[in-house]
Every structure is written in structure tokens, then in C-alpha cells.
N, C-alpha and C positions, 0 to 999 in steps of 0.2 A: 872144860863141860861144853855145851852147844850153846848156849848164849853169851853171844859177842858183847865186849863193853863196845859201847862209842866213844870212841878216842878222840871221834872231830869233837863231838861234845863236849868230851872231857877238856881237851885243851884250850877251848875256848870258858872253859869255868872257873867261876871265884876261887874255887878249891885250890887252883893253881898258886896260888897267894897265899895259902896258909902252909899247902905239903911243899914247895918248893920244886925242884925236881923230880916229877912223877915222869917216870918209862916206862910202866904197866900196872894192870892190876892184874891178882894183886901182887905185892914186889918180892922180888927173888935177894938172893945175898947179893949186897954190894949197892944196891940202888938206895939212897939216902931220900926219904917223905918226909924229914923234919920232925916224924912222933915215934915214939914207939910201941910196936901190934901188942895188944892187950889178949885178942884170942883168936890170934892168926900173925902172919899170912899164911895163909894155903887157900888152896883150890874149889871152889864153891863160895869165896867169899867176896864183898865188894865192900870198899874203904865210902863210909858215909859221914864222917867228921872227926873231931881232933879237940880231946879233951885234954885241956893245958900241952902235955908232950907226948900224950899217951893218944893214940889213931883206935877210933871210933870204925868197927867190923860189923858185917852184916852178912848173914846167907843170901846168897841168888835170890832172889822171888820173896824173899819175905816182907812184911807189911813194915818193918822197920827201914824200909830203903823207901824213903821218902819221895814224893812225885816230883818236887822241886830241886833234888839232888843229883843223884848220878842216876844215869836207862841204862837198861841192857837192849840188848833186839835179840828177840826168841825167834827161832828158826820157826817156820808154821810149816807143816808137812799138807800140801794145797791138794787138796779131792774134789775144789770145785769145776766151774766150767769156766767158760770164755767170759763171761761179766758176773760172776759171782765164785771168789777167791774164797772156801771155805776148810776149815780143818782144822788141826791142834797143834798145840807146841811141844815140840819134843821134850821140853824140859817144864817145871811149875808155869803157869802164867798167873799171875793176879786173880782175882773172882771178881773184879769187875774193869771197865777200862779207866784210865786215868791219864792224865796231860804229860803226854812225852814217852808212851811207850812207845816202843820200836819194833816192827817185827820185821824179818829178812821173810822173802816167799818167792816162788818161781811159778812164771804162770802159767798155764795148765794148757792154756791157749791163746789166740790172738784176740782179746778184746773187739765186738763188734757195736759198743757205745758207751755208755756210762756203767759204772760198776761198783760194786760193793765188796767188801770183808767181812768173813763173820769169824770170829778167834773161840776157840772152844766153846761154841755155842752160847759167846754171852749177847748176840744179837748183831745185825746187820749194822753195818754203819757203809759210809760211803768212801770210796775211793778217789780223792781228786788229785789235779794237779794245782798248789795252789787253792783256791778255796772253787774251782770251777771243776764243774764235771770230767770225767774224764770221757775223750774223743772214741771212736773207733783207730782203731793201731796204736794209742798209747801202752796198751801191754803187748807184748811180742810173745807168741807162744814158747818156752822152757827158756827167757829169760828171767835173771833172779832181779825181785826191786826190792827195793826199803821202803816202807811207809812209814811215818811218825804221827800218833794221835795228836790232835789241837784242842781237845775237847769236845769236838765237835765230829770230825770225821778223821779219816788216814789221808797224812797227804802224801803222794807217793815221790818219792827224793828220786830225781833220775828216769823219770819216765819216758819212754822214748818218743822222740820230735815225729810228728807229721808235718805236712804239708801246708797246713792251716793255723800252727801252731809258729812257722815261720812267715814272716811278714815279706810281699814280693819287692826286689829291689825297685822294679818300676812301677807300682800299681799308682800311681800318682801322675804319672806321664801317659793321661787319656787321650793327649791327642797334639797336636802341632799346628805351626800358621798355615794358613792357606798358601798354596803357592810354592811350599818347602817341598823339597823331593825327601821321600823317608828314606830310611839308609839300611843295612842289613840287620838283620833283627834282634833288638836288643840296643841297637845303637842310636844316637840321637841323628835327626832328621839335620841334611844337608842342601844348600844352597846351589843351584846350578843357573849357568845363563839359560838353557831353555824353559826352566819353568818360574825364569825372573818375569813375568806377565804384567805386574802393577807402574806404576808411575810415582815419582816422586812429587807430594806435593806441592804447591805456591810454586814450582820452576815454567817458566813460559813456555807456548807450544814445541814441541819439535826440539829444546835442549837435551842436553845428557848428564847422565851423572853416573860417576864410577862407582862400582860395587865390588865386591869381594866375593870371589866364588869358589868353588870345589869340583874337580870333575867327577868326582867319586871319595865314598865315606872314609875321613881320613885321609886323602888326600892334599897335596899341594896347592893353596890357596892363590886367584889370579885373579886380576884387574879387569873387568870388563865392563861397556857402556851399557847405561839401561836407558831408553829414549822414553821421554813422557808422550802423553796419549795427547791426539790432537782436540784442540777446540769445538765441542757441540756448535753445530750448525743445521740450518733446516736441509742443508745436502745429504747430511748423514744421519738424520732421523726419518726415514720414510717410507719404515716399516715398524713392527714389534716383532719379537722372537717369538720363534714359534711357539715356546713355551707359554706365551701370556695367551689370556683370553679375549675376546673384545668383551667391550662393557656391554653390561645387560641391555637391551631398548626399553625396557618397564622399570621405574613407573613411565607413562607416553602419555600428550597429549591427545585426546583426539581433537582435532579443531572441526568436527562439524559442528556447525553453528544454525543451522535448520533444524530444531529439533519435531523428529515424526513422534509417532506413537512407541511410548515405552523407550526411550534412546535417551541418552544422555550425552554431556560434552564436557570434560575436563580431565584433570590428570587420573588415571589409573595404576589398581596394580591385579596384575594375572592371579587368577584361580582356579577353582576346577568345579564344576555340578554345582554353579551358583546360581541363584534364584533374582531375577532380575525384580529392584524395588525393596529387595530383603537387607539389612543393617547387619553388620559384620564386623565382630573380633577379632583379633590376632591371639592365637590360641599357641600352644608347641608345637602341635601338628600340623597346623592353618589356619584358614581365615574360616572362624563359626560363626554361627546367628551370635548374635548381641540380644539381651536382654537383660532388665534395671531391676532385676529381684535378686542380684547377687552380686557382691565383689568380686566374682573370677568371671563375670560373663560381662562386663563393660571396662572400657571404655569401648563403642562403635567407633571405627576407626574410616569405615568406607562403606558406601552405596552400590551395589552389584546393578551395573548397566547392560549386562548379559552372561551367559551360563560363565564365560572366562575371564572379565573385566569386573573389577571392582572399583569405583571412582572414588578417590580420596577426598576430591575438590572440584565443583561443575555445578552446571543443574542437572538435571535430571526429570522428566515428565513421566511419569506414569499414562496406562493406555486407560484407565476411568478416573472420573471424579473422586476425589478423596476427602471430599465436603472440608477443605481448609479453605479460608479465609486471607485473602492477601494480606502479608503484613505479621502473621501468626508464628510465634516461636515453636519449633519442631521438637518433640525430645523421644529420646529409645523408650519403647514400650514394658513396662514391667510385668504385661499378664501374654502376649504372643511373642513369642521369639523372633525376631527381625522385623519387629514392626515398627510403623513410626506413630506417635500419636501427637494431636494438637493441642494437650493441655500437659501437665506434670504430674509425672506420680506423685502418691500423696499416701501410701501404703508405710507403716511404720516398719523402715529394716531397708525399706528397698531405696532404689539411689534415681538420681535425678543427673540426665545428662541433656543438653542444649546438643541437637545434629545438624542446624541449620533454619533457613525460615521459607513459608509458604508464599510464592508467587504470584501463585494463582490456584484454582481449586484441586489443580493434578499436578502443580508441578513447584520443587523443593529445589530453593540454592543450598548446596549440601557443604556444610563448614564445618565441621562434627568439631564440639571444644571436648578437649582432654581431662578439665575440670570435672570431678565428676563428686555432685554431694549427698552424701547417705542421710536416709529419711530419719527422725530422731522419733 
């Protein structure tokens, strides 16, 4: 017959406890199975159970072969493609899929991804490795495979391994300590005197420590001396390495103490295309005109004193009178972007931020508060 008994499943079956030494199915002369056949044995029958000392048999493929007892492997003539195994069995297959059914098939081509199987037009079922979809190369052209149904999909027993199915031995060795020389490909790093550039912490300047080194990967170890680094001093700290950049010159202090027209004196930030006398806040794209009509355009952090300088603290004199009275508190305008008011905004939903105090009708002592209050 073409349906092959799954001996591996049989030999682990509880039926062995019932029938003793089962050497093959169906049994033939001289093999003791612990019961007397009632309608067999002969070709085309499988053992399904025992009633007292009488064996119970059923024809292969019949409904009386219970899904939880003994299963046969049906041979499938595969007429499908690389990713779609399909065809008919060489002998009668049940009318529906059931747990434990097994099919033997030959791959028609090497698969390129997830694959399915359709037996006797009963419908597509996924072919898997465990419960994971097959990957490209798990089925190889002309190779025979066994697939067992688990009530959801057909799990391929003995699928062809690909690189992704096998963990890399050194996949977790992604680096090694600085200063160690790498060995040959796939080997552990080893220490040599040439790359021993550090020093042992806690030892006095100029003292030495013995370390073990190897001249080659896997070579014999020997002792060498390791000298500590010299102490830091003004003499050996005369320059920066080339990779370091000099600190920025801004913010800087404008030391001009004699304020002329439209000038300021104080700490300032660099900027571009600024308008002297306007207030700015720091946006993601750079300094932007501040306005107290939205939470996103305050707080103001500086007042422009030129097209490239925005003062964060200091004194600024406008080129004309701003109609201020000495001692007045000054605020970010909620009506004109960048402007200064000598009275706090009152519109509901707008904001109040103090930016300084008037020293004269045209002069502000700028010192912006970062506390911004919303108006109810």
C-alpha cells in the first residue's frame, strides 16, 4: 500500500502498553501482539484498538481510524509550485483535515518565502517550521518532506535549515576593550606590549607594573613592564589636541559704556538679520520676534542691539523717545511682534512678561524675566 505507517508515532503510542511487542502493522506470522485478529491481518488494515483479547482493525483511510489513535502518512503527488504545494494523494485521504494527519511530498522547486499546502482540493493550509512560516530555502527542489497537521497548519518535519535558522556563534561578541589587538577572524582579542598604552590607576608617576602579553593569537604568554603616565602639570598642558575646537566667543560682553544713539552695552547672543530694538525668543530655527499673544512666542530672551547681536542683559538706548517714564516696568507687546509696552497686556488668553525697566524715555535696562503669566 502507498500509505506508510508512522512508526515513530506508533512506537511512542500508549498502544504499546496494550499490545506488547508490536513489530509492524499489519502483523504477520510469528509476531505476538497480545490479541487475536477478528477481521485481519492483511494488507490494507491498521490496528485501531483491542476488545478483550481480540484485535480491532479498520481499513486504511476509513472513518473508523480515530484521529487520536494511529495515523498514516499519505503520499502526495505534488503538482504545485515553489511556494504552493498542491496535488492529490495516491490513496484515499479523509474528506477533511484532522489533527495528526501526515503527508509526504516532494518539493517541486526551492521555495522563495512562506508556503502553503492544498491536499485533494480541501483548501490551503500554511506549511510551517513549528508555528513559524517557512522562509526562503526551507524547502529545496526534489527533496522529500513530511508534514503533520496540528489542527491549524501543517508543520514540516525535517525542513531544510538555512542560515537564519542557526544562531551565529559569535553574534554577541560585538566588540572588545579598547587597546586590545584583535586576533585572527573569529578568534578572541589578545594583548600585546605595543598596544598597552594605558596605566594602572593608583600607582605613582613613573612606576611600572608587570602585565602578561602574547606576541600572537594563541601564542605563549610573557611578562612585560607597563609604565604609568606622568602627572599633569602646567608644562604639559600647553595646547589642545587638533580634534578639539576653541570655545565660542559668544555670548560676549560689549564693554562700551558710553551709549550713543541706537546702541547697547551688555551680554549678547549672535544672530542674523535682526532689527535693533526688537525683542526675540529662541525658536527651533533660531532667534524669532517675540509676541505675548501666544504661549509659543514667549518668553523673550534678548533685545537686538544690531543686525547680528541680541543682548540678553544690559542697557539699550533707542534712537528716539519711546514716551517712557523713568522707573516704569516694561513688557512684551501682545499686539506688535518684537515691540515693548510700558503697560501690561490685559487681553484674555494673552500673556504677561516683564523684560526690564525704563531708565529714561528712550533707554531700557533689559533683564527679561522667564516667568510668563497667562491672562484669564
